[in-house]
C-alpha positions in Angstrom: -7.4 -12.9 -73.3 -7.1 -11.8 -70.0 -6.9 -14.7 -67.1 -10.2 -12.9 -65.1 -13.6 -13.3 -64.4 -15.8 -10.7 -64.4 -19.1 -11.5 -64.0 -21.3 -14.4 -63.8 -24.8 -14.4 -63.7 -27.8 -16.5 -63.2 -30.7 -17.2 -65.5 -33.2 -17.5 -63.1 -37.5 -17.9 -64.2 -38.6 -15.1 -61.5 -36.7 -12.3 -60.6 -38.5 -11.0 -57.7 -38.6 -14.5 -55.6 -34.3 -15.7 -56.2 -33.6 -11.2 -55.3 -36.0 -11.6 -52.5 -33.6 -15.4 -52.0 -30.2 -13.4 -52.2 -31.1 -10.5 -49.8 -32.3 -13.0 -47.1 -28.6 -14.8 -47.0 -28.0 -11.4 -47.1 -26.3 -10.0 -49.8 -27.5 -6.6 -51.2 -28.9 -6.0 -54.4 -29.4 -3.1 -57.1 -32.3 -3.6 -60.0 -31.4 -1.4 -63.4 -34.4 -2.9 -66.5 -35.8 -6.0 -64.6 -31.6 -7.3 -63.9 -30.4 -7.8 -60.3 -26.3 -7.0 -59.8 -24.7 -7.7 -56.4 -21.3 -6.6 -55.9 -19.2 -10.0 -55.1 -16.1 -8.9 -53.9 -13.8 -8.1 -57.2 -17.0 -9.4 -59.2 -20.5 -8.9 -59.5 -23.4 -12.0 -59.1 -25.9 -11.1 -61.9 -29.5 -12.2 -62.0 -31.5 -11.9 -65.4 -34.4 -13.9 -66.8 -33.2 -17.7 -68.2 -35.0 -16.8 -71.5 -33.3 -13.4 -71.8 -30.0 -14.7 -71.2 -30.6 -18.4 -73.6 -31.8 -15.9 -76.3 -28.5 -13.5 -75.2 -26.5 -16.2 -75.6 -28.2 -17.2 -79.5 -28.9 -20.4 -77.4 -31.9 -23.3 -77.1 -32.7 -22.7 -72.9 -34.0 -27.1 -73.6 -32.2 -27.4 -70.1 -29.8 -30.9 -68.7 -31.8 -33.8 -68.5 -30.9 -33.9 -65.0 -31.2 -31.0 -63.7 -27.7 -30.0 -62.8 -25.9 -27.3 -65.4 -22.8 -28.9 -65.0 -21.3 -25.0 -62.8 -21.2 -25.3 -58.9 -20.5 -22.0 -58.0 -19.1 -21.5 -54.3 -17.8 -19.2 -51.6 -15.1 -19.8 -49.1 -15.2 -19.2 -45.2 -13.1 -18.7 -42.7 -14.9 -21.8 -40.3 -16.6 -24.9 -40.4 -18.9 -23.2 -38.3 -19.0 -20.4 -40.9 -20.1 -23.7 -42.7 -22.6 -24.2 -40.7 -24.3 -20.8 -40.7 -24.2 -20.4 -43.6 -25.7 -23.7 -44.5 -28.6 -22.9 -42.1 -29.0 -19.5 -43.6 -29.3 -20.8 -46.9 -32.2 -23.7 -45.9 -34.0 -21.0 -43.6 -34.6 -18.3 -46.9 -35.7 -21.2 -49.2 -32.8 -23.3 -50.6 -32.1 -27.1 -51.1 -29.7 -28.3 -49.0 -28.2 -31.0 -51.1 -25.3 -32.0 -49.5 -26.1 -31.3 -45.9 -21.9 -30.1 -44.1 -19.5 -32.5 -43.9 -15.5 -32.8 -43.3 -14.4 -33.2 -47.4 -11.3 -35.5 -49.1 -8.6 -32.8 -48.6 -8.7 -32.3 -44.7 -11.7 -28.6 -45.1 -15.5 -28.4 -44.3 -17.9 -28.0 -47.1 -22.2 -28.6 -47.3 -24.1 -27.3 -50.7 -27.5 -26.1 -51.2 -29.5 -24.6 -54.6 -31.2 -21.6 -54.5 -35.0 -21.6 -56.0 -33.9 -22.0 -59.8 -31.8 -25.3 -58.7 -28.1 -23.0 -58.9 -26.1 -25.2 -56.9 -23.8 -22.8 -54.4 -21.1 -24.7 -52.9 -20.3 -22.8 -48.8 -16.1 -24.2 -47.8 -13.6 -23.8 -45.3 -10.4 -25.0 -46.5 -7.5 -24.7 -44.9 -5.2 -24.8 -47.5 -6.6 -21.6 -49.2 -5.7 -18.1 -48.2 -8.5 -15.5 -48.3 -7.5 -12.0 -47.5 -9.1 -9.7 -44.7 -12.0 -9.1 -47.5 -13.2 -12.4 -48.6 -11.1 -12.6 -51.8 -8.7 -15.5 -52.2 -5.5 -16.5 -52.9 -4.5 -19.5 -54.6 -1.6 -21.7 -53.2 1.0 -22.9 -55.3 0.1 -25.8 -56.0 3.9 -27.3 -56.9 4.9 -26.5 -54.3 2.5 -29.0 -52.1 
């Protein structure tokens, strides 16, 4: 298996509401057969009915007891100011801010919000990660750190 992720699909309860939320953040999507696709750098973020997604994977949608699904999506940015800006924009678009932006244990700066379906997003500035001009991330050689 190649070490690559091509798509991340979020199960949503209201496709229109979720599409509006992400478009309020500046994302631009295309809807095809009740599925919304957003190009996100070298991969795609997909919004699809939570019920259909569960059925498609052969799993029951019992939902986690505490509302946390064990997955956090993250976007790294170039500065602490950009973290503040994006967390504020998410709040204005209707996100719940679950961790206000603050300094991190690794010397960076980050905050977390949840989208309308409770999917967690961390917006982070990590000075140890290199961001290319197109926003793609290159991990450092942790053995050399």
